[in-house]
LUMGU-704838 format. One record per residue (C-alpha): residue number from 1; z, x, y; residue in three letters. Coordinates in steps of 0.02 Angstrom, whole numbers. Each point is the difference from the previous one (the first is absolute). Layout:
<site resi="NUM" pz="Z" px="X" py="Y" resn="Ala"/>
...
% end
This chain:
<site resi="1" pz="0" px="0" py="0" resn="Met"/>
<site resi="2" pz="0" px="45" py="182" resn="Ile"/>
<site resi="3" pz="163" px="63" py="76" resn="Ile"/>
<site resi="4" pz="-8" px="-25" py="188" resn="Pro"/>
<site resi="5" pz="97" px="130" py="97" resn="Ser"/>
<site resi="6" pz="115" px="-21" py="150" resn="Ile"/>
<site resi="7" pz="43" px="167" py="81" resn="Asp"/>
<site resi="8" pz="145" px="-18" py="122" resn="Val"/>
<site resi="9" pz="34" px="114" py="148" resn="Arg"/>
<site resi="10" pz="121" px="-43" py="142" resn="Ala"/>
<site resi="11" pz="13" px="-176" py="-68" resn="Gly"/>
<site resi="12" pz="-187" px="-33" py="7" resn="Met"/>
<site resi="13" pz="-136" px="-7" py="-131" resn="Ala"/>
<site resi="14" pz="-118" px="146" py="27" resn="Val"/>
<site resi="15" pz="-146" px="88" py="-79" resn="Gln"/>
<site resi="16" pz="-23" px="189" py="6" resn="Leu"/>
<site resi="17" pz="-150" px="109" py="-41" resn="Val"/>
<site resi="18" pz="44" px="143" py="-115" resn="Gly"/>
<site resi="19" pz="183" px="-47" py="14" resn="Gly"/>
<site resi="20" pz="12" px="68" py="178" resn="Arg"/>
<site resi="21" pz="-120" px="-76" py="126" resn="Glu"/>
<site resi="22" pz="51" px="-173" py="60" resn="Leu"/>
<site resi="23" pz="-151" px="-115" py="0" resn="Leu"/>
<site resi="24" pz="72" px="-177" py="-5" resn="Ile"/>
<site resi="25" pz="161" px="-79" py="60" resn="Thr"/>
<site resi="26" pz="-3" px="-169" py="-87" resn="Ala"/>
<site resi="27" pz="158" px="-88" py="58" resn="Gly"/>
<site resi="28" pz="138" px="-86" py="-98" resn="Asn"/>
<site resi="29" pz="7" px="56" py="-183" resn="Pro"/>
<site resi="30" pz="67" px="-171" py="-52" resn="Leu"/>
<site resi="31" pz="-161" px="-81" py="61" resn="Asp"/>
<site resi="32" pz="-100" px="117" py="-111" resn="Trp"/>
<site resi="33" pz="114" px="-34" py="-149" resn="Leu"/>
<site resi="34" pz="-32" px="-187" py="23" resn="Glu"/>
<site resi="35" pz="-186" px="35" py="-2" resn="Arg"/>
<site resi="36" pz="0" px="123" py="-144" resn="Phe"/>
<site resi="37" pz="128" px="-77" py="-119" resn="Ser"/>
<site resi="38" pz="-125" px="-128" py="-65" resn="Val"/>
<site resi="39" pz="-73" px="143" py="-104" resn="Ala"/>
<site resi="40" pz="170" px="42" py="-76" resn="Gly"/>
<site resi="41" pz="93" px="164" py="22" resn="Glu"/>
<site resi="42" pz="-11" px="92" py="166" resn="Val"/>
<site resi="43" pz="32" px="185" py="32" resn="Ala"/>
<site resi="44" pz="119" px="36" py="144" resn="Val"/>
<site resi="45" pz="14" px="178" py="65" resn="Val"/>
<site resi="46" pz="132" px="54" py="126" resn="Asp"/>
<site resi="47" pz="-94" px="138" py="89" resn="Leu"/>
<site resi="48" pz="146" px="49" py="111" resn="Asp"/>
<site resi="49" pz="115" px="23" py="-150" resn="Ala"/>
<site resi="50" pz="-136" px="97" py="-90" resn="Ala"/>
<site resi="51" pz="-15" px="118" py="148" resn="Cys"/>
<site resi="52" pz="188" px="14" py="26" resn="Gly"/>
<site resi="53" pz="-14" px="-68" py="177" resn="Ser"/>
<site resi="54" pz="107" px="-156" py="-20" resn="Gly"/>
<site resi="55" pz="-29" px="-153" py="-106" resn="Asp"/>
<site resi="56" pz="-54" px="-182" py="0" resn="Asn"/>
<site resi="57" pz="134" px="-58" py="-120" resn="Arg"/>
<site resi="58" pz="34" px="-167" py="85" resn="Ala"/>
<site resi="59" pz="-185" px="-45" py="3" resn="Val"/>
<site resi="60" pz="-29" px="52" py="-181" resn="Val"/>
<site resi="61" pz="152" px="-99" py="-58" resn="Glu"/>
<site resi="62" pz="-75" px="-156" py="80" resn="Lys"/>
<site resi="63" pz="-164" px="34" py="-89" resn="Leu"/>
<site resi="64" pz="88" px="17" py="-168" resn="Cys"/>
<site resi="65" pz="89" px="-166" py="30" resn="Ala"/>
<site resi="66" pz="-162" px="-87" py="47" resn="Ala"/>
<site resi="67" pz="-120" px="60" py="-134" resn="Gly"/>
<site resi="68" pz="-32" px="107" py="-153" resn="Thr"/>
<site resi="69" pz="-1" px="178" py="64" resn="Cys"/>
<site resi="70" pz="-11" px="175" py="-70" resn="Arg"/>
<site resi="71" pz="92" px="112" py="123" resn="Val"/>
<site resi="72" pz="-31" px="183" py="38" resn="Gly"/>
<site resi="73" pz="34" px="127" py="135" resn="Gly"/>
<site resi="74" pz="152" px="112" py="13" resn="Gly"/>
<site resi="75" pz="78" px="-42" py="-169" resn="Ile"/>
<site resi="76" pz="70" px="171" py="-39" resn="Arg"/>
<site resi="77" pz="156" px="-31" py="-104" resn="Asp"/>
<site resi="78" pz="84" px="-123" py="-119" resn="Phe"/>
<site resi="79" pz="98" px="-88" py="138" resn="Ala"/>
<site resi="80" pz="-158" px="-41" py="97" resn="Ala"/>
<site resi="81" pz="-91" px="-54" py="-158" resn="Ala"/>
<site resi="82" pz="143" px="-113" py="-51" resn="Arg"/>
<site resi="83" pz="12" px="-75" py="173" resn="Arg"/>
<site resi="84" pz="-181" px="-58" py="-2" resn="Trp"/>
<site resi="85" pz="10" px="-64" py="-179" resn="Leu"/>
<site resi="86" pz="156" px="-99" py="49" resn="Asp"/>
<site resi="87" pz="-88" px="-63" py="157" resn="Ala"/>
<site resi="88" pz="-131" px="-87" py="-106" resn="Gly"/>
<site resi="89" pz="-142" px="126" py="-9" resn="Ala"/>
<site resi="90" pz="-104" px="-44" py="-153" resn="Ala"/>
<site resi="91" pz="-36" px="185" py="-19" resn="Arg"/>
<site resi="92" pz="39" px="159" py="93" resn="Ile"/>
<site resi="93" pz="-120" px="143" py="31" resn="Val"/>
<site resi="94" pz="66" px="179" py="-10" resn="Leu"/>
<site resi="95" pz="-100" px="149" py="62" resn="Gly"/>
<site resi="96" pz="67" px="176" py="17" resn="Thr"/>
<site resi="97" pz="170" px="-53" py="-70" resn="Ala"/>
<site resi="98" pz="-76" px="-62" py="-164" resn="Ala"/>
<site resi="99" pz="81" px="123" py="-118" resn="Glu"/>
<site resi="100" pz="60" px="-34" py="-178" resn="Pro"/>
<site resi="101" pz="186" px="8" py="42" resn="Ala"/>
<site resi="102" pz="-17" px="-141" py="127" resn="Leu"/>
<site resi="103" pz="-127" px="-103" py="-95" resn="Leu"/>
<site resi="104" pz="111" px="-8" py="-155" resn="Arg"/>
<site resi="105" pz="134" px="-89" py="103" resn="Arg"/>
<site resi="106" pz="-118" px="-140" py="55" resn="Leu"/>
<site resi="107" pz="-76" px="-150" py="-91" resn="Pro"/>
<site resi="108" pz="-165" px="71" py="-59" resn="Arg"/>
<site resi="109" pz="-102" px="-160" py="17" resn="Glu"/>
<site resi="110" pz="46" px="-14" py="185" resn="Arg"/>
<site resi="111" pz="-46" px="177" py="51" resn="Val"/>
<site resi="112" pz="-169" px="62" py="59" resn="Ile"/>
<site resi="113" pz="-30" px="185" py="28" resn="Val"/>
<site resi="114" pz="-112" px="40" py="148" resn="Ala"/>
<site resi="115" pz="-119" px="145" py="-25" resn="Leu"/>
<site resi="116" pz="-99" px="52" py="153" resn="Asp"/>
<site resi="117" pz="-144" px="115" py="-34" resn="Ala"/>
<site resi="118" pz="-130" px="96" py="100" resn="Val"/>
<site resi="119" pz="-157" px="31" py="-102" resn="Asn"/>
<site resi="120" pz="102" px="-26" py="-158" resn="Gly"/>
<site resi="121" pz="147" px="114" py="44" resn="Glu"/>
<site resi="122" pz="170" px="-82" py="27" resn="Val"/>
<site resi="123" pz="75" px="22" py="173" resn="Val"/>
<site resi="124" pz="178" px="-36" py="57" resn="Val"/>
<site resi="125" pz="108" px="2" py="156" resn="Asp"/>
<site resi="126" pz="-112" px="-114" py="100" resn="Gly"/>
<site resi="127" pz="-160" px="72" py="-73" resn="Trp"/>
<site resi="128" pz="42" px="170" py="76" resn="Arg"/>
<site resi="129" pz="42" px="102" py="-156" resn="Arg"/>
<site resi="130" pz="-117" px="28" py="-146" resn="Phe"/>
<site resi="131" pz="85" px="9" py="-170" resn="Thr"/>
<site resi="132" pz="-134" px="82" py="-104" resn="Gly"/>
<site resi="133" pz="11" px="-145" py="-123" resn="Leu"/>
<site resi="134" pz="-138" px="-120" py="-43" resn="Ser"/>
<site resi="135" pz="33" px="-186" py="-6" resn="Ile"/>
<site resi="136" pz="-9" px="2" py="-191" resn="Ala"/>
<site resi="137" pz="125" px="143" py="-10" resn="Glu"/>
<site resi="138" pz="125" px="-88" py="111" resn="Arg"/>
<site resi="139" pz="-20" px="-163" py="-96" resn="Ile"/>
<site resi="140" pz="31" px="95" py="-163" resn="Ala"/>
<site resi="141" pz="166" px="63" py="70" resn="Glu"/>
<site resi="142" pz="59" px="-176" py="43" resn="Leu"/>
<site resi="143" pz="-85" px="-110" py="-129" resn="Arg"/>
<site resi="144" pz="125" px="-117" py="-81" resn="Gly"/>
<site resi="145" pz="120" px="7" py="147" resn="Leu"/>
<site resi="146" pz="-88" px="-124" py="114" resn="Ala"/>
<site resi="147" pz="-83" px="-168" py="-21" resn="Gly"/>
<site resi="148" pz="-149" px="49" py="106" resn="Gly"/>
<site resi="149" pz="-87" px="129" py="108" resn="Phe"/>
<site resi="150" pz="-71" px="-21" py="174" resn="Leu"/>
<site resi="151" pz="-136" px="129" py="25" resn="Val"/>
<site resi="152" pz="-68" px="24" py="176" resn="Thr"/>
<site resi="153" pz="-159" px="99" py="30" resn="Phe"/>
<site resi="154" pz="57" px="72" py="166" resn="Val"/>
<site resi="155" pz="-171" px="64" py="56" resn="Glu"/>
<site resi="156" pz="-61" px="-181" py="-4" resn="Arg"/>
<site resi="157" pz="154" px="-87" py="70" resn="Glu"/>
<site resi="158" pz="-44" px="-114" py="145" resn="Gly"/>
<site resi="159" pz="-180" px="60" py="2" resn="Gln"/>
<site resi="160" pz="-87" px="-156" py="-69" resn="Leu"/>
<site resi="161" pz="-114" px="111" py="-103" resn="Val"/>
<site resi="162" pz="33" px="-72" py="-172" resn="Gly"/>
<site resi="163" pz="109" px="72" py="-137" resn="Thr"/>
<site resi="164" pz="-36" px="124" py="-138" resn="Asp"/>
<site resi="165" pz="-27" px="-105" py="-156" resn="Met"/>
<site resi="166" pz="-24" px="148" py="-117" resn="Ala"/>
<site resi="167" pz="165" px="75" py="54" resn="Arg"/>
<site resi="168" pz="84" px="-170" py="-9" resn="Ala"/>
<site resi="169" pz="-58" px="-20" py="-180" resn="Arg"/>
<site resi="170" pz="71" px="170" py="-44" resn="Ala"/>
<site resi="171" pz="167" px="-45" py="79" resn="Val"/>
<site resi="172" pz="9" px="-163" py="-98" resn="Ile"/>
<site resi="173" pz="-32" px="94" py="-162" resn="Gly"/>
<site resi="174" pz="135" px="128" py="40" resn="Ala"/>
<site resi="175" pz="130" px="-134" py="40" resn="Ala"/>
<site resi="176" pz="1" px="-71" py="-176" resn="Gly"/>
<site resi="177" pz="86" px="-170" py="2" resn="Gly"/>
<site resi="178" pz="66" px="13" py="178" resn="Ala"/>
<site resi="179" pz="-88" px="-111" py="127" resn="Arg"/>
<site resi="180" pz="-100" px="98" py="130" resn="Val"/>
<site resi="181" pz="-30" px="-49" py="180" resn="Thr"/>
<site resi="182" pz="-140" px="89" py="92" resn="Ile"/>
<site resi="183" pz="0" px="21" py="189" resn="Ala"/>
<site resi="184" pz="-112" px="90" py="123" resn="Gly"/>
<site resi="185" pz="-166" px="-58" py="67" resn="Gly"/>
<site resi="186" pz="-16" px="-164" py="-95" resn="Ile"/>
<site resi="187" pz="-118" px="-106" py="104" resn="Thr"/>
<site resi="188" pz="-91" px="-131" py="-102" resn="Thr"/>
<site resi="189" pz="41" px="-146" py="-115" resn="Ala"/>
<site resi="190" pz="-108" px="81" py="-133" resn="Glu"/>
<site resi="191" pz="114" px="153" py="-1" resn="Glu"/>
<site resi="192" pz="153" px="-110" py="-21" resn="Val"/>
<site resi="193" pz="-82" px="-90" py="-146" resn="Ala"/>
<site resi="194" pz="-59" px="161" py="-83" resn="Glu"/>
<site resi="195" pz="174" px="76" py="10" resn="Leu"/>
<site resi="196" pz="73" px="-158" py="-74" resn="Asp"/>
<site resi="197" pz="-122" px="8" py="-146" resn="Arg"/>
<site resi="198" pz="55" px="180" py="-27" resn="Met"/>
<site resi="199" pz="182" px="-57" py="-7" resn="Gly"/>
<site resi="200" pz="58" px="51" py="174" resn="Ala"/>
<site resi="201" pz="54" px="-85" py="159" resn="Asp"/>
<site resi="202" pz="-78" px="37" py="169" resn="Ala"/>
<site resi="203" pz="117" px="30" py="147" resn="Gln"/>
<site resi="204" pz="-95" px="-43" py="159" resn="Val"/>
<site resi="205" pz="46" px="14" py="182" resn="Gly"/>
<site resi="206" pz="-131" px="51" py="127" resn="Met"/>
<site resi="207" pz="-141" px="-107" py="-72" resn="Ala"/>
<site resi="208" pz="108" px="-157" py="13" resn="Leu"/>
<site resi="209" pz="65" px="35" py="175" resn="Tyr"/>
<site resi="210" pz="-173" px="37" py="69" resn="Thr"/>
<site resi="211" pz="-79" px="-151" py="-84" resn="Gly"/>
<site resi="212" pz="-118" px="111" py="-98" resn="Thr"/>
<site resi="213" pz="68" px="-86" py="-156" resn="Leu"/>
<site resi="214" pz="77" px="-173" py="-6" resn="Thr"/>
<site resi="215" pz="144" px="-35" py="-118" resn="Leu"/>
<site resi="216" pz="-93" px="-151" py="-66" resn="Gly"/>
<site resi="217" pz="-154" px="99" py="-52" resn="Arg"/>
<site resi="218" pz="109" px="134" py="-80" resn="Ala"/>
<site resi="219" pz="93" px="-127" py="-107" resn="Val"/>
<site resi="220" pz="-156" px="-99" py="-42" resn="Ala"/>
<site resi="221" pz="-92" px="153" py="-64" resn="Ala"/>
<site resi="222" pz="120" px="21" py="-147" resn="Ile"/>
<site resi="223" pz="-8" px="-158" py="-109" resn="Pro"/>
<site resi="224" pz="-131" px="-17" py="-137" resn="Val"/>
<site resi="225" pz="-74" px="-157" py="-76" resn="Ser"/>
<site resi="226" pz="-87" px="-35" py="-164" resn="Asp"/>
<site resi="227" pz="-74" px="-162" py="66" resn="Arg"/>
<site resi="228" pz="-182" px="-19" py="48" resn="Ala"/>
<site resi="229" pz="52" px="-67" py="171" resn="Asp"/>
<site resi="230" pz="121" px="145" py="29" resn="Gly"/>
<site resi="231" pz="149" px="-114" py="32" resn="Leu"/>
<site resi="232" pz="178" px="56" py="-36" resn="Ile"/>
<site resi="233" pz="135" px="-120" py="-63" resn="Pro"/>
<site resi="234" pz="140" px="-11" py="127" resn="Thr"/>
<site resi="235" pz="173" px="-62" py="-47" resn="Val"/>
<site resi="236" pz="86" px="-72" py="154" resn="Val"/>
<site resi="237" pz="191" px="9" py="8" resn="Val"/>
<site resi="238" pz="130" px="-36" py="133" resn="Asp"/>
<site resi="239" pz="125" px="123" py="74" resn="Glu"/>
<site resi="240" pz="114" px="-20" py="-150" resn="Arg"/>
<site resi="241" pz="-136" px="28" py="-129" resn="Gly"/>
<site resi="242" pz="-25" px="-182" py="-52" resn="Thr"/>
<site resi="243" pz="-181" px="-30" py="-53" resn="Ala"/>
<site resi="244" pz="-84" px="-126" py="114" resn="Leu"/>
<site resi="245" pz="-173" px="-2" py="-76" resn="Gly"/>
<site resi="246" pz="-156" px="97" py="-46" resn="Leu"/>
<site resi="247" pz="-143" px="39" py="119" resn="Ala"/>
<site resi="248" pz="-147" px="121" py="7" resn="Trp"/>
<site resi="249" pz="-38" px="145" py="115" resn="Ser"/>
<site resi="250" pz="-157" px="98" py="42" resn="Ser"/>
<site resi="251" pz="1" px="171" py="82" resn="Arg"/>
<site resi="252" pz="-45" px="-82" py="166" resn="Asp"/>
<site resi="253" pz="134" px="-135" py="-10" resn="Ser"/>
<site resi="254" pz="131" px="127" py="-54" resn="Leu"/>
<site resi="255" pz="-41" px="117" py="144" resn="Ala"/>
<site resi="256" pz="10" px="-144" py="124" resn="Leu"/>
<site resi="257" pz="162" px="-65" py="-75" resn="Ala"/>
<site resi="258" pz="83" px="171" py="16" resn="Val"/>
<site resi="259" pz="-59" px="30" py="178" resn="Asp"/>
<site resi="260" pz="43" px="-175" py="62" resn="Glu"/>
<site resi="261" pz="157" px="-19" py="-109" resn="Arg"/>
<site resi="262" pz="-52" px="-174" py="-55" resn="Arg"/>
<site resi="263" pz="-33" px="-88" py="-164" resn="Gly"/>
<site resi="264" pz="-189" px="22" py="-6" resn="Ile"/>
<site resi="265" pz="-92" px="-25" py="-165" resn="Tyr"/>
<site resi="266" pz="-172" px="-16" py="-77" resn="Gln"/>
<site resi="267" pz="-38" px="-168" py="-78" resn="Ser"/>
<site resi="268" pz="-120" px="-1" py="-147" resn="Arg"/>
<site resi="269" pz="-84" px="-152" py="78" resn="Arg"/>
<site resi="270" pz="34" px="-1" py="187" resn="Arg"/>
<site resi="271" pz="-3" px="184" py="45" resn="Gly"/>
<site resi="272" pz="131" px="83" py="107" resn="Met"/>
<site resi="273" pz="142" px="-112" py="58" resn="Trp"/>
<site resi="274" pz="166" px="14" py="90" resn="Thr"/>
<site resi="275" pz="147" px="-92" py="-75" resn="Lys"/>
<site resi="276" pz="67" px="-138" py="112" resn="Gly"/>
<site resi="277" pz="-136" px="-5" py="133" resn="Glu"/>
<site resi="278" pz="-20" px="-187" py="-26" resn="Leu"/>
<site resi="279" pz="165" px="-51" py="-81" resn="Ser"/>
<site resi="280" pz="119" px="107" py="103" resn="Gly"/>
<site resi="281" pz="71" px="78" py="-159" resn="Ala"/>
<site resi="282" pz="-35" px="174" py="64" resn="Thr"/>
<site resi="283" pz="54" px="164" py="-77" resn="Gln"/>
<site resi="284" pz="65" px="161" py="74" resn="Arg"/>
<site resi="285" pz="-55" px="141" py="-115" resn="Leu"/>
<site resi="286" pz="148" px="116" py="-27" resn="Leu"/>
<site resi="287" pz="-63" px="118" py="-134" resn="Arg"/>
<site resi="288" pz="-145" px="35" py="-119" resn="Val"/>
<site resi="289" pz="32" px="81" py="-170" resn="Asp"/>
<site resi="290" pz="-126" px="53" py="-131" resn="Leu"/>
<site resi="291" pz="38" px="-9" py="-185" resn="Asp"/>
<site resi="292" pz="-2" px="153" py="-112" resn="Cys"/>
<site resi="293" pz="-184" px="-24" py="-47" resn="Asp"/>
<site resi="294" pz="-55" px="-33" py="179" resn="Arg"/>
<site resi="295" pz="-87" px="-161" py="-52" resn="Asp"/>
<site resi="296" pz="126" px="-128" py="66" resn="Ala"/>
<site resi="297" pz="92" px="-24" py="164" resn="Leu"/>
<site resi="298" pz="166" px="-72" py="52" resn="Arg"/>
<site resi="299" pz="16" px="-73" py="175" resn="Phe"/>
<site resi="300" pz="178" px="-21" py="62" resn="Thr"/>
<site resi="301" pz="-5" px="-130" py="138" resn="Val"/>
<site resi="302" pz="113" px="-101" py="112" resn="Arg"/>
<site resi="303" pz="-60" px="-177" py="-31" resn="Gln"/>
<site resi="304" pz="9" px="-128" py="140" resn="Glu"/>
<site resi="305" pz="-29" px="-187" py="-2" resn="Gly"/>
<site resi="306" pz="13" px="-114" py="-150" resn="Ala"/>
<site resi="307" pz="-34" px="136" py="-129" resn="Gly"/>
<site resi="308" pz="-136" px="100" py="-86" resn="Phe"/>
<site resi="309" pz="-81" px="-134" py="-107" resn="Cys"/>
<site resi="310" pz="-133" px="-117" py="71" resn="His"/>
<site resi="311" pz="101" px="-142" py="-74" resn="Ser"/>
<site resi="312" pz="142" px="38" py="121" resn="Gly"/>
<site resi="313" pz="122" px="75" py="-125" resn="Ser"/>
<site resi="314" pz="82" px="168" py="28" resn="Ala"/>
<site resi="315" pz="-94" px="80" py="-145" resn="Thr"/>
<site resi="316" pz="-149" px="-44" py="-108" resn="Cys"/>
<site resi="317" pz="126" px="-31" py="-139" resn="Trp"/>
<site resi="318" pz="105" px="-123" py="99" resn="Gly"/>
<site resi="319" pz="163" px="23" py="95" resn="Ser"/>
<site resi="320" pz="75" px="167" py="46" resn="Ala"/>
<site resi="321" pz="147" px="67" py="-102" resn="Pro"/>
<site resi="322" pz="167" px="-84" py="36" resn="Ala"/>
<site resi="323" pz="75" px="128" py="119" resn="Leu"/>
<site resi="324" pz="-160" px="17" py="102" resn="Ala"/>
<site resi="325" pz="-20" px="-189" py="5" resn="Ala"/>
<site resi="326" pz="180" px="-21" py="60" resn="Leu"/>
<site resi="327" pz="-25" px="130" py="137" resn="Glu"/>
<site resi="328" pz="-157" px="-91" py="55" resn="Arg"/>
<site resi="329" pz="92" px="-167" py="2" resn="Thr"/>
<site resi="330" pz="145" px="68" py="102" resn="Val"/>
<site resi="331" pz="-119" px="85" py="121" resn="Arg"/>
<site resi="332" pz="-89" px="-166" py="22" resn="Gly"/>
<site resi="333" pz="161" px="-82" py="58" resn="Arg"/>
<site resi="334" pz="2" px="106" py="158" resn="Thr"/>
<site resi="335" pz="-143" px="-100" py="76" resn="Ser"/>
<site resi="336" pz="58" px="-175" py="-52" resn="Leu"/>
<site resi="337" pz="126" px="-115" py="83" resn="Pro"/>
<site resi="338" pz="161" px="-25" py="-96" resn="Asp"/>
<site resi="339" pz="-24" px="-148" py="-116" resn="Lys"/>
<site resi="340" pz="144" px="29" py="-117" resn="Gly"/>
<site resi="341" pz="-57" px="174" py="-52" resn="Ser"/>
<site resi="342" pz="149" px="107" py="-50" resn="Tyr"/>
<site resi="343" pz="-103" px="158" py="31" resn="Ser"/>
<site resi="344" pz="-35" px="-56" py="178" resn="Arg"/>
<site resi="345" pz="185" px="-37" py="26" resn="Arg"/>
<site resi="346" pz="44" px="176" py="-56" resn="Leu"/>
<site resi="347" pz="-135" px="75" py="111" resn="Leu"/>
<site resi="348" pz="71" px="-95" py="149" resn="Asp"/>
<site resi="349" pz="182" px="47" py="-39" resn="Asp"/>
<site resi="350" pz="22" px="189" py="-23" resn="Pro"/>
<site resi="351" pz="188" px="-15" py="-23" resn="Ser"/>
<site resi="352" pz="-20" px="-124" py="-144" resn="Leu"/>
<site resi="353" pz="-131" px="113" py="-80" resn="Leu"/>
<site resi="354" pz="118" px="150" py="14" resn="Ala"/>
<site resi="355" pz="142" px="-98" py="-80" resn="Glu"/>
<site resi="356" pz="-109" px="-58" py="-144" resn="Lys"/>
<site resi="357" pz="-63" px="176" py="-34" resn="Leu"/>
<site resi="358" pz="177" px="67" py="-14" resn="Val"/>
<site resi="359" pz="58" px="-150" py="-103" resn="Glu"/>
<site resi="360" pz="-144" px="7" py="-125" resn="Glu"/>
<site resi="361" pz="9" px="190" py="-19" resn="Ala"/>
<site resi="362" pz="186" px="-14" py="-39" resn="Ala"/>
<site resi="363" pz="-35" px="-135" py="-130" resn="Glu"/>
<site resi="364" pz="-133" px="108" py="-81" resn="Leu"/>
<site resi="365" pz="119" px="148" py="-6" resn="Ala"/>
<site resi="366" pz="136" px="-104" py="-82" resn="Ala"/>
<site resi="367" pz="-102" px="-97" py="-127" resn="Thr"/>
<site resi="368" pz="-29" px="45" py="-182" resn="Thr"/>
<site resi="369" pz="-118" px="-60" py="-134" resn="Gly"/>
<site resi="370" pz="-191" px="11" py="8" resn="Pro"/>
<site resi="371" pz="-30" px="-181" py="52" resn="Gly"/>
<site resi="372" pz="127" px="4" py="141" resn="Ala"/>
<site resi="373" pz="-64" px="167" py="61" resn="Val"/>
<site resi="374" pz="-178" px="-69" py="7" resn="Val"/>
<site resi="375" pz="59" px="-151" py="101" resn="Asp"/>
<site resi="376" pz="101" px="102" py="124" resn="Glu"/>
<site resi="377" pz="-135" px="134" py="17" resn="Ala"/>
<site resi="378" pz="-127" px="-137" py="40" resn="Ala"/>
<site resi="379" pz="115" px="-63" py="138" resn="Asp"/>
<site resi="380" pz="19" px="176" py="72" resn="Val"/>
<site resi="381" pz="-188" px="28" py="-4" resn="Leu"/>
<site resi="382" pz="-31" px="-165" py="89" resn="Tyr"/>
<site resi="383" pz="121" px="37" py="142" resn="Phe"/>
<site resi="384" pz="-66" px="179" py="10" resn="Thr"/>
<site resi="385" pz="-177" px="-66" py="22" resn="Leu"/>
<site resi="386" pz="59" px="-114" py="140" resn="Val"/>
<site resi="387" pz="82" px="151" py="83" resn="Lys"/>
<site resi="388" pz="-162" px="99" py="-16" resn="Leu"/>
<site resi="389" pz="-102" px="-139" py="77" resn="Val"/>
<site resi="390" pz="126" px="-25" py="140" resn="Ala"/>
<site resi="391" pz="-12" px="186" py="39" resn="Ser"/>
<site resi="392" pz="-191" px="8" py="-6" resn="Gly"/>
<site resi="393" pz="4" px="106" py="-157" resn="Val"/>
<site resi="394" pz="-105" px="-23" py="-159" resn="Thr"/>
<site resi="395" pz="50" px="24" py="-180" resn="Leu"/>
<site resi="396" pz="-140" px="127" py="-14" resn="Glu"/>
<site resi="397" pz="85" px="108" py="133" resn="Gln"/>
<site resi="398" pz="160" px="0" py="-102" resn="Val"/>
<site resi="399" pz="-95" px="50" py="-156" resn="Glu"/>
<site resi="400" pz="-86" px="139" py="96" resn="Arg"/>
<site resi="401" pz="169" px="65" py="57" resn="Glu"/>
<site resi="402" pz="65" px="-2" py="-178" resn="Leu"/>
<site resi="403" pz="-154" px="98" py="-54" resn="Ala"/>
<site resi="404" pz="32" px="127" py="138" resn="Arg"/>
<site resi="405" pz="180" px="21" py="-54" resn="Arg"/>
<site resi="406" pz="-56" px="28" py="-179" resn="Ala"/>
<site resi="407" pz="-89" px="157" py="61" resn="Leu"/>
<site resi="408" pz="164" px="84" py="50" resn="Arg"/>
<site resi="409" pz="53" px="146" py="-108" resn="Ile"/>
<site resi="410" pz="174" px="10" py="77" resn="Thr"/>
<site resi="411" pz="113" px="-127" py="-83" resn="Arg"/>
<site resi="412" pz="150" px="-77" py="89" resn="Arg"/>
<site resi="413" pz="163" px="-44" py="-87" resn="Arg"/>
<site resi="414" pz="-8" px="-181" py="55" resn="Gly"/>
<site resi="415" pz="187" px="-25" py="18" resn="Asp"/>
<site resi="416" pz="70" px="-160" py="74" resn="Ser"/>
<site resi="417" pz="-7" px="-1" py="189" resn="Lys"/>
<site resi="418" pz="166" px="-90" py="3" resn="Arg"/>
<site resi="419" pz="79" px="142" py="-99" resn="Ala"/>
<site resi="420" pz="-74" px="126" py="121" resn="Asn"/>
<site resi="421" pz="72" px="-94" py="149" resn="Val"/>
<site resi="422" pz="172" px="-11" py="-79" resn="Gln"/>
<site resi="423" pz="-3" px="186" py="-42" resn="Ala"/>
<site resi="424" pz="-46" px="42" py="180" resn="Ala"/>
<site resi="425" pz="147" px="-100" py="69" resn="Thr"/>
% end
């Protein structure tokens, strides 16, 4: 796949030529994450930390909370590596500090080793010092200690001259089972697709920021189809992964969907169409994923209106699952006058809602027996959903936070807060 890159300097997204010459100042990195995250994982590089001239920690932490990020730049010891893993980085990227002693202390599958090379020779310390090692030799030293390698062809970085496919193929062979990401000069959708077919990801910056390559075209170049019409089956799911229905995509509809962030598909009868243009049941496209064989897509969308199905139901298989349906029902009460709705009463009376939350949580804590626990847990979930709706929060946001916490490698004791307060007094 394509890995869009956000390089951060002095709090701004930037693009450098050859790692030194500033060419583009692109504004707020969060805006770029919003644009890029539809393609999946995004590379975030703290240039100031990498150069030892400060850091952009606060900005990068916000990026990790908002999307799926691999973080690099200035990670030189275990403490820094652990901090970013705990902050929610999907992966961390280590450069000069990537030595066996440190790598053995980190979760292998979440570590990428960055190898920068000039004409095939690995360079370190900001591309200033030549090591005398080839890329293959350095990979051989570290193979088995990292889940992936990021190889940058420095002489091509930021130049928009295309990448070296022969050298990329050699790197992929040397890496064995570790996933390789290639950076440096990648300019066209065809290069992204060719690297994907070879088993590597393409990290792209300059081509995206200059508009030389659109994210939509890069993503659309990858899928393959065995159909005569070239269409690709597209499973459509909501933010929580519930299947809404099946549609079809073409390369053109996929590129447009990615660039416009909308549910745009290719009908086998009607041609290209945008979901909800007539019915109002529009879709915000959040993410596109390809399956392992690259012959099927998954669109994760935020569905508006009555639902996905033309019949008006939430899914093409009927109603949404119970928890999602309940959230939708409670959310619908916010726009209706009170006609005996208990949810609306709770929404209008924060003190009552607070009392019920405490009451039901205490009952759940005290109850025993599977049936009673199910009943009390259902009550707690209901009042929790009302609290979420009252606060403008979605269940999907809570699930995303739980997923972020699961990435932490530092484990807390989890002692009772009441016990901690009593000990302190």
